[in-house]
N, C-alpha and C positions, 0 to 999 in steps of 0.2 A: 552626448555624455560618453566619455571614454570608458572602456572596459576596466574593471577593477576586480581581479580575482580574489583579493582578500575580502572585499565586500560580498562577492559572490558566494564564497564559502560560508560567510556569516548568514546569508539568506538561506542557504541550503540547511544550515543547522536549525534555523527557525522553522523551516519546513519539516525537518525531522522531528523537532519538538512537537509540532502540531500533529503529525501522524502518530507519534508515540503516545499522545495524550488524548486523542479524540474519543477513545472508547470509555474514558473515565465517566463522563456524564451518563452514558448508557447504563452504567451500573446502578444509577439511582432510579431507573425506571421500574415501576411496580405493576405487576399483574397484566403485562402485555407479552404476547408471544414474540419470539425473535423476529419473525417476518414482518410483524406490525411495526416495531420500532425501527427496524433497519430500513424499511421503505419510507417511513415518515421522515427519518433523518436524511435518507437519500435524496428526497426532494430538495432539501437545503444544500446537500453536498453537490449534486449533479445538475440542478436546474436553477434554483432561486439565487444562491450566492454567486455562481458564475455570471449570470446575466446581470445582476445588480451591480457588481463590482466592475465588470467590463463596461457597462453603460456609463458608470460614473467616471472611470479612469481613462477610457480611450475615446478617440474622436471618430464620429460617424460610424458607429458600430454596425448599424444595419446596412449602410451603404457599402462598407468593407466586405461584409459577408455576402452581399448581393453581387459584388464585383469580383469576388475571389474565384480563382479557377475551380471548375467543378471537380477536376481530378484531385486537387489538394483537399477540398472539403470531403470528397468521398473517402479518400484513404485515411484522413484523420478520424472520420466517423467509423470506418471499418476497423481500424486498429483499436479504437476505443471499445468496439463490440468484442473483439478478440481478447482484450484485456479482461473484460467481464467473464469470458469463458475460462481464463486462467484462474479466476477466483472460484468458479464452480468446481474445478478439478483439484483445488488446493486441499479440500477436505478429504478427498480420496487418497491423496498422497500421505496424509497423516494416518489414514486408516491402514494402509499397506506397509508403511515404513516406520511408523511411530513418530512421535513429536520431534525428537532431536535430530534424527537422521533425515527425516522428511523436510524439516525447516532448513537444515544445512544444504541439502541438495537443491531444493527449489530456490532458495534465496541466492545461492551461489550461481545457479544458472541464470536467474533473473538479472543479477548484477552484471554477469559477463556478457550475456546476449544484449541486454539493454544498453550497455556502454559501447561495445565493440561493433555491433552490426551496422549502425548508421554510417560510420566512416568506411567500413568495408563495402557497403552498398554504394556509397558515393565514389568509390575507387580512390579514396584518400589515405587508406590505412598504411600502405607501404611508404608513400611519399611524405605525408605530414605527420604520421605517428611514429612508425618504426624508423623512418629516415631522418628524424630530427632529435636533438637532445631533449628538448622540452617534451616531445611526444613520448620518448622512452621513459622519462621521469614519470609521466602520467601513467604509462603502462605499469611501472613499478608500483605506483599507488594503487592501481586496480588489483594487482596480485596481492598486495598487502591487505587490501579489503577482503579478498577471497580467503586469505589466510585467517583473518579475523572471524569471518563467518564460519570457517572450519573449526576454529577454536571454540566458538560459541556452541556449535553442534556437539563437539567432544565434551564440553561442559555439561550439556544436557544429557548425553549418554552416561556420563559419570554420575549425574544426579539420579537417573533412572535405575542405576545399579544398586542404590541404597533404598529403593522402593521395595515393599514387600512383594512376594511372588504373586499375590492376588492383584495388587496394583499393576504390576508389570503385565500380567495376562489381560487385564481389562484394557490397558493402554494399547497393546499391540496384539489383540486377539486374532486378527486376520493378517498377520505379517506375511507378505509375499514380495520377495525382492524383485522378481522379474516384473510383476505388475506395478509395483511401487516405483521402480526406476522409470518405467514407461510413462506412467501418469505424471511423475515428477518432472520429466523432460517437457511434457506437454504443458504442465502448469507453469514451469519456469519460463519457457519461451513465450507462452501466451501472456503471462503477467508482464513480461518485458515489452509487450506491444504498446504500452502507454508511452514509452520513450519513442517508439516508431511513429506513433500518432502525432506527437509534438513535432518530430522532425519532418513528417509529411506536410505539416502546416506551415513550413517556412515561407512559401509564397504569400500566405495570409499575413504573416508578420511583416514582410516587405511592404505589402499594400497598406497596412494600418500605419506604418511609419510615414508613408507618403501622404497620408491624410492628417498628419500632424500629431500622432500619438507619441508621447515620450518613449524613449528606448526601453525604459524600465518596465513598461506595461505592454510591450509588443506581443507577448505570448498569450494575453488574456482572451482575445477572440478565438484563437486556436483551441484553448482550453475548453471553451463552450462546446465546440464541435466534438472533441474527443470524449467529453463527459456525457454528451447526449448518447453516444454509442454505449458507454458503460452503463448509463441509466437504463437503456432498453434491455440489456441482458439481465440486469438485476431486477428490473420491474417484472419481466416475464417469469423469472424464477420465483420471486416473492408472490406473484399472483397465483402461481401453481400451488405454493404452500398455503396461501390464504384460503384457497378453494378446498384443498384436500383436508386441511386441519380445521376448517370452518371458523377461522379467527378474524375474518374481514370485519365483523361487527364491532371489533374493538376500536376502530377509527371513529365510530359515531356514538357508541353506548358505553357507559362506565360500568354497567352491571357485569360481574364476572360469572360466567357459567360454571356449573358444578364440575365439569370435566373438560379440560382443554389442554392443548400443547403448551408447554413452557418454552422459554427461549433457549433451546438446546441444539440449535442447528449450527453446524460449522460450515461457513461459506465465505468468510472474508477473503480478500485477495491476498496473494503471497506478499504483496508490497506492504499492506497495512494490517495484516492479521495480528491482533494483540496476543502476546504469548500467554498471558494469564487466562484469557478467555479460552484459548485452545487447551491449556492444561486442565481447566475445570471441566471441559466437556469431552475430553478424550475417552474416558471410560463409559460415558453414558450414551453418546451419540455415534461417534465414529466406529466404535467397536461393533455396532450392529449394522448401521447404514449411514452413509454420508449425509442422509437427509432424514434420519429417524427422529420422530417426535416423542417426547417423554410426556405422558399424561399425568396431570397433577389433579388429584381428587381434593375438592373443597369440602370440608366437613359440613353436614347439614345445618349446624347452628351458625355457620359462616356463609351460607349460600347467598346472602345479600351483600357480600363484600363488593365494594366498588373500586375501580381503578382511578387514580388521581389524574384525570384527563389533562387539565391545564399544566400540571407539573410535568407529565410525561411529554407533552408536546413541546414545552419549553426546553426540556433536557434534550429532546431530539433535535431541536433547532440549534442548540449550543453544540452538540456533538457533530451534527452534519456540517455546520459552518466551520468548526475547527478542522474537520477532515479536509474540507476544501482548501483551507489555508496552507496545507502541505504543498499543494501544487501552485497555489498563488505565489508562495515564496520560491517555489522551484523555478517558475518562469522568470522571476526577478533575478534569481541566482544565475540562471542560464544566460541571461542577457549580459552578465558581467564577465563571462568566461572566455570571451574572444573567439578565436578560430577553433579552440578546443572545447567548444560547448558540449560535445558528446560526453565529456567526462562528468557532466552534471549528474548523470544517472548513478555513477559510483558514489558521488558525494551524497546524493539523496538516500541511497540504500544504506550506506554506512551510518548516516545521521539517524535514520529511522531505527536501526537496530540498537544504536547507542542509547537513545532515549527510551525505547521500549524496554531495554534491559534495565535501565535505571528505575523505571516505573516498577518493573518486576521485583527489583531489590527493595524498593519502597513498600511494595505490597507483601514483602516477606515470602515471595515464591521460592527463594533459594535457601530459606531457613532449614537447617538440618540436611543440606545436600552434601555435606562433607568438604574436607579441606581441598581435595583435588579438584572438585567442581568449582570451588571458589577461586582457586589459582587459575584454572582455565578460563573462567569468566573474566577475571582481571586481565589476563593476557588478551582475550578477545576485545575488551574495551580499549586496551592500549593500542592494539593493532588497528582497530577501526578508527580511532582518533588520529593515529599516525597516518592512516591512508588519506584522510581528508587534508591533512597538512601537506603531504607529498603531492597529491593531485593539485592542490592550490598552488604549490610552488612551481609545479610543471607549467601550469597556466600562466603564472607570473613570468617564467622564462620565455614562454612563447610570445607574451605581450611585449617583453623587453626587446626581443629579437625583431619584432615587427617594427618597433619604433626606431631601431637603429638604421 
């Protein structure tokens, strides 16, 4: 199957749609703490969906993983682990820099590092990127994407200016530029490790192709390994919260205790953090602690309230599987980008922000934000969409030159 950058961009848009939408089912969950539904959904995101789809769509999955170079498996797992660390530090960035500045800095760093480091590490940056017309067009697309992220950050800052002094103080009560930038760099670089993990798994992709797997599905075995690393980080953190907040019983019993933590923990990764969830929790959780729990008292007359167990598990399954599909489509898109597949990370980031922003507009997050914020948001969407077109065109040029 020949590379097709246009199809690749379409796949990345589908991945962005999945990432921008996965949190919607979580909003329907009732009377579960954040750590409960995040871990329940995570089993589908990081374990169940990856193994099922890879088993169905690739050839000799277990044989491929058994024959894969140990170094490739280790680094794919390790970078998945580091990607999880990026998520843990994302909440601290919001705590010290505020929502808008924090999101802009982290996502900008994540996009830049995740896109540019693989070709730099391989020693291809000057020859295949800077040294070719197609590579320079892709670089232009990356800079346009970063400009779009900056415009989105400025839109958020403009929105914050129309907030009341009380709201502003609640949102950035612990503002600290030095600490914030330091944590933002750590979070942005660590969150970009997902791209490094997929790149480290290239030998596994070659091996699965030799076993007869269609080119479109070559990245699925690697995705299994990277996500196991991400699962481990999130599992450990959720286990700590379940123990500390005494919410582990929620997995097995529908009875709601009189006093327990509500889902007010900010921990999503910089790649897929839903903006509305961040906005709702800024004043309550991050203003005091990146992992502070909010206690919710249940009135005595409602002490026997029960959580809808089946509904909650089904919504977790839907949300978790939808989350996985962002990288399912990512690997499909990457397979169509030819020798400039490193540009897939920019397409992925841009698509996520586009669809997350559209969901935010749909949920009326920007209502009353003011004309300037609306103009900047429109500019951000235009630049982000333009960046996907430019990057796609650069890949098309590279493919055309290869065929000549």
